[in-house]
One Martini backbone bead per residue (centre of mass of N, CA, C, O) as a GRO file, in nm:
protein
   64
    1MET     BB    1  10.474   2.006  13.521
    2PRO     BB    2  10.406   1.912  13.229
    3LYS     BB    3  10.365   1.620  13.072
    4HIS     BB    4  10.445   1.784  12.785
    5ALA     BB    5  10.730   1.897  12.758
    6ALA     BB    6  10.931   2.096  12.607
    7ARG     BB    7  11.182   2.053  12.378
    8THR     BB    8  11.510   2.095  12.305
    9ILE     BB    9  11.694   2.170  12.029
   10PRO     BB   10  11.977   2.125  11.908
   11PRO     BB   11  12.165   2.338  11.721
   12GLU     BB   12  12.279   2.128  11.519
   13ARG     BB   13  12.000   2.021  11.431
   14GLN     BB   14  11.878   2.283  11.337
   15LYS     BB   15  12.092   2.349  11.126
   16SER     BB   16  12.057   2.096  10.953
   17HIS     BB   17  11.760   2.137  10.887
   18LEU     BB   18  11.789   2.423  10.758
   19GLU     BB   19  11.989   2.343  10.534
   20LYS     BB   20  11.804   2.141  10.393
   21LYS     BB   21  11.570   2.333  10.341
   22HIS     BB   22  11.728   2.545  10.177
   23ALA     BB   23  11.821   2.352   9.953
   24ALA     BB   24  11.540   2.265   9.855
   25LEU     BB   25  11.442   2.549   9.787
   26SER     BB   26  11.666   2.617   9.583
   27GLU     BB   27  11.596   2.401   9.377
   28ARG     BB   28  11.306   2.496   9.315
   29VAL     BB   29  11.375   2.781   9.231
   30ALA     BB   30  11.566   2.704   8.999
   31ALA     BB   31  11.357   2.550   8.833
   32LEU     BB   32  11.165   2.793   8.791
   33ASP     BB   33  11.380   3.001   8.683
   34GLY     BB   34  11.449   2.811   8.420
   35ARG     BB   35  11.202   2.903   8.295
   36MET     BB   36  11.041   3.080   8.047
   37SER     BB   37  10.758   3.014   8.188
   38LEU     BB   38  10.475   3.094   8.402
   39THR     BB   39  10.233   3.029   8.586
   40PRO     BB   40  10.049   3.170   8.823
   41ALA     BB   41  10.103   2.941   9.026
   42GLU     BB   42  10.414   2.942   8.994
   43GLU     BB   43  10.460   3.234   9.078
   44LEU     BB   44  10.350   3.198   9.360
   45GLU     BB   45  10.540   2.974   9.448
   46LEU     BB   46  10.802   3.131   9.407
   47HIS     BB   47  10.741   3.352   9.610
   48GLN     BB   48  10.706   3.163   9.857
   49LEU     BB   49  10.982   3.026   9.843
   50LYS     BB   50  11.156   3.280   9.881
   51LYS     BB   51  11.044   3.347  10.157
   52GLU     BB   52  11.117   3.079  10.297
   53LYS     BB   53  11.418   3.093  10.238
   54LEU     BB   54  11.469   3.352  10.400
   55HIS     BB   55  11.375   3.240  10.672
   56ALA     BB   56  11.587   3.015  10.685
   57LYS     BB   57  11.832   3.200  10.678
   58ASP     BB   58  11.765   3.359  10.933
   59ALA     BB   59  11.760   3.111  11.122
   60LEU     BB   60  12.053   3.030  11.072
   61SER     BB   61  12.180   3.292  11.189
   62GLU     BB   62  12.066   3.243  11.477
   63VAL     BB   63  12.203   2.966  11.534
   64GLY     BB   64  12.508   2.974  11.370
   0.00000   0.00000   0.00000
């Protein structure tokens, strides 16, 4: 067994972490969506945030 064996994170803790991450991403997406116009950098950020938010949602559904 390796000296630093990987630990499994309890599902409740994973779910809590993913819920917090999803909520934080939602807040930032809403803030950017609420603007009249976005800079190219903000448009890119918004696109990346939406992608990350979707990944968090998918991970949440896997955890249960």
